[in-house]
N, C-alpha and C positions, 0 to 999 in steps of 0.2 A: 728260491727262495730270493736270491740277491735281486732276480731284476721284481718280484714282489715287492718286496723294501723300497726299491726306487722307485716304486708308480703310488705305491703307497704313500714315499714321502711328495713327489708331484704330484699326487692330492691332495694333500696335506696344505703343499706352501701354493695351492694357487689360490686353496679359503681362504685361508691366512689374512686377519683383517693387518695389515699396518698399521694402519691409523691409528686402532688399541693399542699394537702394538706400542707404538711406540707414545703414545700418552704413557701408557703405564711404566715405560723405562726413566730409569732416574739420569740415566743421558740416552736421551736420545741418540744423539749423535754416535755413540759405542753402538747400541741401539740398529742402526740404518748399516753401519759397517761389515755388523756381526751379521745383520738380513742379507746384504750385498753377497757379500763374502761365502754364505748360505748359499744362497741362490746362486749366483756362480757354478759352485762347483756342484751341487745336485744337478742344475743343467747342463754338464759336460758328462755326466752318470747317467744323467737321463737319456742324453743322445746316444751314448755307447749301447745303450740296453736297449734303446727302441729301434737303432742302425738293425744290431742281429735279431733285433726280432722283424724284419722289415726282411733281412736276411734270409732266415727262417721261413715268411711266408712266399718268397718267391721258389726260395727252391719247391717248396709244395707245387706250387703253380706252376713251378715247368713241371713238376712230377704227375701231375694230372692234365695238363696238356700232352705230352708222353702217352698217358696211359689214353685220352680218347685218340691220339693217335695211333695206337698199336692198333686200338680196336676199329680202326675204321681200314687200315691197311690187313689182317687180319679177317674184316666180311669182304673184304675185296678179295681178296685169297680161296677163302670160303665160296664164294660170287663164282672166282673162274672156273674151281675145281669141281664145284655141282654141274656147270655147263659144258665141261669136258668129258666127266659123266653122265650125259643127257647124250650130248653126239656120238660118243662111243656105244652108248646102250642102244642110238636111231642106226649106227651100222653095224649092226649084232653083236659087240665085241661086252658083251659082259659082266665076263670076269674086269676089265678092264675099265668099265664104266663103274662095279663097287666099288675100285682102289681108288677111284677120285670121287667116289660121293664119302668114302671114309676119310681121305682129307679133306672136304667138306667139313664136317662133321668135325675133325681136330682144330680145323681153321675156325672155324664156329664154339667151339668150346674155349676157344685162347681167347677169342671176340668175348666173351660171356666175361672172360677171367680180366679182362684191362676194363670194361665196360666200368665191373664191381669197384676195382680199382679205383678207377675216375671217380664214381659216383661215391666210396668211402670217402674219398679226400674231400668233397661241396662244402660237408658242415664245418670243419676243421678249416678249412680255407678261410669259409664267411667266417665263421666267426675270429682265427687272426686278425685280416682283415678289417672286423670292427673294432677290435682290442690294439690295431696300429691306431685307426683313424682317433680314436680316443685319447690314445696316447699321442698323439701328433698332436691333435688341440689341446690336451694339460702341456705338452709341452711350447706351446703356444703363448699360453698364460700365464709359464711362470718368466718368457722373455718380457712379454709384456709387464710383469709385475717387477721384472730385474730393473727394467729402466723405469718403471714407478718410483723405484725405491734408488733407482741414480736420481731423480729429477727431484726426489721428497731430497734426497740428502744436499744437492745442492744446492736447494734452496734454505734447507735447516743450514746449512755452514753461512750462507750470501746473509742469514738475518744475524747468525751469531755475530758474523764481523761488523752490523751495522750494528747492532746491542752492545756490542765492546767498544767501537767509536763513539757512539753514545753515552758510553760508563767512563771515557776516557776523557769526554766533554765536562761531564757531570763531575767528573774531580776535582779538574783545569780549574771549572767555574768553585766549585766548594775552596778550592786552594785561594783560590785568590779571595774568597770571602773571607778568608780567614788571614788572610795576608793583604786587608785590601792596603792599597798606598793612600787608598784616603784616607785613612784613618790617622795614617802617620803627617799625612799635609796636613788636618787635622788639628791634630795633637801643635805642631809646628805653628800653625797658624795661633793658638790658644798658647803657646810661649811666648810669643810675637807679643800678641796683645798685654800681656803680662807686666812683659817689660816695658811695652810704650807707657801700660797705665806706673808704671817703677816713674817711668822718668816723667811722667808727668803729673805723680804725685812730690817728685822731690826739686817739678820747677815753683809746682804752687808756693811748697814748702821754702822756697828760696826766697820765693816773691815775699812772702807775710815776713821773712826774716828780713828785707832790705824794708816795707815797710814802719816796723818795728822799730828801727831804726832812724827812719825818718822821725816821726812819733814822738823819742824820745827828746831830737833836736825840738821838736818844737813844745816839746816839753822844758828845755832847756834855755830856750830863749824867753817864755814865760814868768819865769824863775828873776835870770839876771833884770829884765826889765822890774819887776817890783822889787826887787832889791835897791835899784838904781833909785828908784820913785821912793821907800825909805829914807834912803841916802840926804836927798835933795829934801825930803820933809825933817825931817833932824836939820838940818844946815839950815832953814829958814825959805825954803825954793816952794813950788809947787808940785804936788805932786802927779800933778797932771799935763800931759804937756798939749802945748798948745795947737789949739785947732789951727790948722790949716798952716802948721811950720812943716 
Protein backbone atom coordinates (compact mmCIF):
# COMPACT_ATOMS: atom_id res chain seq x y z
CA UNK A 1 0.00 0.00 0.00
CA UNK A 2 2.86 2.38 0.81
CA UNK A 3 4.43 1.73 -2.58
CA UNK A 4 1.13 2.23 -4.38
CA UNK A 5 0.71 5.53 -2.56
CA UNK A 6 4.17 6.69 -3.62
CA UNK A 7 3.61 5.59 -7.21
CA UNK A 8 0.27 7.38 -7.25
CA UNK A 9 1.98 10.56 -6.04
CA UNK A 10 4.56 10.20 -8.81
CA UNK A 11 1.79 10.12 -11.40
CA UNK A 12 -0.02 13.06 -9.80
CA UNK A 13 3.07 15.23 -9.50
CA UNK A 14 4.29 14.48 -13.03
CA UNK A 15 0.88 15.44 -14.44
CA UNK A 16 0.60 18.57 -12.29
CA UNK A 17 0.28 21.84 -14.18
CA UNK A 18 2.86 23.97 -12.44
CA UNK A 19 1.88 27.18 -14.23
CA UNK A 20 -1.77 26.74 -13.25
CA UNK A 21 -0.81 26.14 -9.62
CA UNK A 22 1.33 29.27 -9.60
CA UNK A 23 -1.40 31.36 -11.24
CA UNK A 24 -3.93 30.24 -8.62
CA UNK A 25 -1.62 30.83 -5.67
CA UNK A 26 -2.07 33.91 -3.49
CA UNK A 27 1.68 33.90 -2.85
CA UNK A 28 3.45 32.29 -5.86
CA UNK A 29 6.85 32.26 -4.16
CA UNK A 30 5.52 30.34 -1.15
CA UNK A 31 3.68 27.99 -3.51
CA UNK A 32 6.89 27.33 -5.45
CA UNK A 33 8.89 26.79 -2.25
CA UNK A 34 6.27 24.29 -1.06
CA UNK A 35 6.20 22.51 -4.44
CA UNK A 36 9.99 22.23 -4.46
CA UNK A 37 9.88 20.69 -0.99
CA UNK A 38 7.05 18.31 -2.01
CA UNK A 39 8.82 17.20 -5.17
CA UNK A 40 12.16 16.78 -3.39
CA UNK A 41 10.60 14.68 -0.61
CA UNK A 42 8.51 12.58 -3.01
CA UNK A 43 11.48 12.01 -5.29
CA UNK A 44 13.45 10.68 -2.31
CA UNK A 45 10.54 8.38 -1.35
CA UNK A 46 10.08 7.28 -4.95
CA UNK A 47 13.76 6.50 -5.38
CA UNK A 48 13.71 4.30 -2.29
CA UNK A 49 10.53 2.51 -3.43
CA UNK A 50 11.79 2.06 -6.98
CA UNK A 51 15.12 0.76 -5.72
CA UNK A 52 13.22 -1.84 -3.67
CA UNK A 53 11.08 -2.76 -6.69
CA UNK A 54 14.17 -3.12 -8.87
CA UNK A 55 15.79 -5.24 -6.17
CA UNK A 56 12.77 -7.57 -6.11
CA UNK A 57 12.85 -7.78 -9.92
CA UNK A 58 16.51 -8.72 -9.89
CA UNK A 59 15.75 -11.46 -7.34
CA UNK A 60 13.04 -12.82 -9.63
CA UNK A 61 15.43 -12.71 -12.56
CA UNK A 62 18.14 -14.55 -10.61
CA UNK A 63 15.64 -17.19 -9.44
CA UNK A 64 14.43 -17.58 -13.03
CA UNK A 65 17.98 -17.93 -14.28
CA UNK A 66 18.71 -20.53 -11.59
CA UNK A 67 15.56 -22.47 -12.61
CA UNK A 68 16.61 -22.36 -16.28
CA UNK A 69 20.11 -23.48 -15.39
CA UNK A 70 18.80 -26.24 -13.11
CA UNK A 71 16.46 -27.45 -15.86
CA UNK A 72 19.41 -27.63 -18.24
CA UNK A 73 21.49 -29.53 -15.69
CA UNK A 74 18.69 -32.04 -14.99
CA UNK A 75 18.27 -32.49 -18.72
CA UNK A 76 21.95 -33.28 -19.08
CA UNK A 77 21.72 -35.76 -16.19
CA UNK A 78 18.70 -37.43 -17.77
CA UNK A 79 20.58 -37.73 -21.07
CA UNK A 80 23.64 -39.20 -19.36
CA UNK A 81 21.55 -41.73 -17.41
CA UNK A 82 19.64 -42.73 -20.56
CA UNK A 83 22.86 -43.31 -22.51
CA UNK A 84 24.30 -45.35 -19.66
CA UNK A 85 21.12 -47.44 -19.62
CA UNK A 86 21.44 -48.05 -23.36
CA UNK A 87 25.04 -49.15 -22.97
CA UNK A 88 24.17 -51.55 -20.14
CA UNK A 89 21.21 -52.97 -22.06
CA UNK A 90 23.41 -53.53 -25.12
CA UNK A 91 25.93 -55.43 -22.99
CA UNK A 92 23.15 -57.56 -21.53
CA UNK A 93 22.91 -55.91 -18.14
CA UNK A 94 19.19 -55.35 -18.28
CA UNK A 95 18.61 -54.81 -14.55
CA UNK A 96 21.30 -52.14 -14.35
CA UNK A 97 19.96 -50.60 -17.54
CA UNK A 98 16.49 -50.32 -16.02
CA UNK A 99 17.98 -48.67 -12.95
CA UNK A 100 19.62 -45.95 -15.06
CA UNK A 101 16.47 -45.51 -17.10
CA UNK A 102 14.63 -44.86 -13.83
CA UNK A 103 17.29 -42.31 -12.88
CA UNK A 104 16.80 -40.66 -16.27
CA UNK A 105 13.05 -40.44 -15.60
CA UNK A 106 13.66 -38.87 -12.20
CA UNK A 107 16.03 -36.33 -13.79
CA UNK A 108 13.45 -35.58 -16.48
CA UNK A 109 10.80 -35.01 -13.82
CA UNK A 110 13.10 -32.59 -12.02
CA UNK A 111 13.85 -30.88 -15.34
CA UNK A 112 10.13 -30.45 -16.02
CA UNK A 113 9.64 -29.02 -12.53
CA UNK A 114 12.41 -26.47 -12.97
CA UNK A 115 11.09 -25.53 -16.42
CA UNK A 116 7.62 -24.99 -14.96
CA UNK A 117 9.09 -22.81 -12.23
CA UNK A 118 11.00 -20.76 -14.79
CA UNK A 119 7.96 -20.47 -17.06
CA UNK A 120 5.63 -19.36 -14.27
CA UNK A 121 8.06 -16.60 -13.23
CA UNK A 122 8.35 -15.12 -16.72
CA UNK A 123 5.00 -13.20 -16.75
CA UNK A 124 5.76 -11.76 -13.32
CA UNK A 125 9.22 -10.73 -14.47
CA UNK A 126 7.75 -9.10 -17.59
CA UNK A 127 5.16 -7.23 -15.50
CA UNK A 128 7.72 -6.08 -12.95
CA UNK A 129 10.07 -4.98 -15.74
CA UNK A 130 7.29 -2.89 -17.27
CA UNK A 131 6.46 -1.40 -13.86
CA UNK A 132 10.11 -0.52 -13.21
CA UNK A 133 10.40 1.12 -16.63
CA UNK A 134 7.28 3.20 -15.99
CA UNK A 135 8.49 4.16 -12.54
CA UNK A 136 11.88 5.19 -13.89
CA UNK A 137 10.17 7.33 -16.51
CA UNK A 138 7.93 8.84 -13.84
CA UNK A 139 10.90 9.51 -11.60
CA UNK A 140 12.75 11.21 -14.45
CA UNK A 141 9.63 13.25 -15.14
CA UNK A 142 9.51 14.33 -11.49
CA UNK A 143 13.16 15.32 -11.59
CA UNK A 144 12.55 17.37 -14.74
CA UNK A 145 9.56 19.03 -13.08
CA UNK A 146 11.69 19.77 -10.03
CA UNK A 147 14.27 21.50 -12.23
CA UNK A 148 11.45 23.46 -13.89
CA UNK A 149 10.19 24.48 -10.46
CA UNK A 150 13.63 25.61 -9.38
CA UNK A 151 14.00 27.60 -12.60
CA UNK A 152 10.55 29.13 -12.11
CA UNK A 153 11.41 30.00 -8.52
CA UNK A 154 14.68 31.64 -9.60
CA UNK A 155 12.86 33.61 -12.29
CA UNK A 156 10.17 34.65 -9.85
CA UNK A 157 12.69 35.74 -7.24
CA UNK A 158 14.59 37.74 -9.86
CA UNK A 159 11.35 39.38 -11.03
CA UNK A 160 10.40 40.10 -7.43
CA UNK A 161 13.75 41.82 -6.83
CA UNK A 162 13.32 43.90 -9.98
CA UNK A 163 9.78 44.81 -8.96
CA UNK A 164 10.99 45.72 -5.47
CA UNK A 165 13.74 47.91 -6.93
CA UNK A 166 11.26 49.59 -9.28
CA UNK A 167 8.90 50.18 -6.36
CA UNK A 168 11.70 51.81 -4.37
CA UNK A 169 12.56 54.03 -7.32
CA UNK A 170 8.93 55.03 -7.78
CA UNK A 171 8.59 55.72 -4.05
CA UNK A 172 11.75 57.81 -4.13
CA UNK A 173 10.51 59.78 -7.13
CA UNK A 174 7.15 60.29 -5.46
CA UNK A 175 8.83 61.51 -2.27
CA UNK A 176 10.92 63.92 -4.35
CA UNK A 177 7.76 65.18 -5.99
CA UNK A 178 6.16 65.70 -2.60
CA UNK A 179 9.24 67.43 -1.20
CA UNK A 180 10.26 69.08 -4.46
CA UNK A 181 13.19 71.39 -3.73
CA UNK A 182 12.31 73.46 -6.78
CA UNK A 183 9.03 74.37 -5.13
CA UNK A 184 10.96 75.68 -2.11
CA UNK A 185 13.21 77.68 -4.44
CA UNK A 186 10.13 78.99 -6.18
CA UNK A 187 8.67 80.16 -2.90
CA UNK A 188 11.98 81.77 -1.92
CA UNK A 189 12.21 83.48 -5.33
CA UNK A 190 8.68 84.80 -4.90
CA UNK A 191 9.62 86.17 -1.49
CA UNK A 192 12.69 87.89 -2.96
CA UNK A 193 10.58 89.39 -5.73
CA UNK A 194 8.12 90.71 -3.16
CA UNK A 195 10.97 92.24 -1.16
CA UNK A 196 12.36 93.81 -4.36
CA UNK A 197 8.92 95.19 -5.22
CA UNK A 198 8.57 96.60 -1.70
CA UNK A 199 11.96 98.28 -1.97
CA UNK A 200 11.00 99.71 -5.35
CA UNK A 201 7.72 100.99 -3.87
CA UNK A 202 9.53 102.65 -1.01
CA UNK A 203 12.01 104.21 -3.43
CA UNK A 204 9.24 105.55 -5.61
CA UNK A 205 7.44 106.86 -2.54
CA UNK A 206 10.59 108.56 -1.35
CA UNK A 207 11.18 110.08 -4.79
CA UNK A 208 7.65 111.42 -4.97
CA UNK A 209 8.06 112.99 -1.53
CA UNK A 210 11.20 114.88 -2.62
CA UNK A 211 9.45 116.15 -5.76
CA UNK A 212 6.62 117.40 -3.62
CA UNK A 213 9.08 119.27 -1.40
CA UNK A 214 10.67 120.97 -4.40
CA UNK A 215 7.26 121.86 -5.78
CA UNK A 216 6.35 123.50 -2.44
CA UNK A 217 9.57 125.50 -2.59
CA UNK A 218 8.65 126.75 -6.05
CA UNK A 219 5.19 127.70 -4.76
CA UNK A 220 6.78 129.69 -1.89
CA UNK A 221 9.04 131.46 -4.37
CA UNK A 222 6.10 132.51 -6.46
CA UNK A 223 4.26 133.89 -3.40
CA UNK A 224 7.31 135.84 -2.29
CA UNK A 225 7.58 137.52 -5.67
CA UNK A 226 3.87 138.47 -5.55
CA UNK A 227 4.36 140.05 -2.15
CA UNK A 228 7.36 141.96 -3.43
CA UNK A 229 5.49 143.40 -6.37
CA UNK A 230 2.56 144.34 -4.18
CA UNK A 231 4.88 146.22 -1.86
CA UNK A 232 6.39 147.99 -4.84
CA UNK A 233 3.00 149.09 -6.03
CA UNK A 234 2.23 150.50 -2.64
CA UNK A 235 5.42 152.52 -2.58
CA UNK A 236 4.75 153.88 -6.03
CA UNK A 237 7.09 151.60 -7.86
CA UNK A 238 6.34 149.32 -10.80
CA UNK A 239 4.85 145.89 -10.29
CA UNK A 240 6.75 144.26 -13.11
CA UNK A 241 10.47 143.81 -13.19
CA UNK A 242 12.31 145.49 -16.02
CA UNK A 243 12.74 143.21 -19.02
CA UNK A 244 16.32 142.32 -19.47
CA UNK A 245 17.34 143.55 -16.05
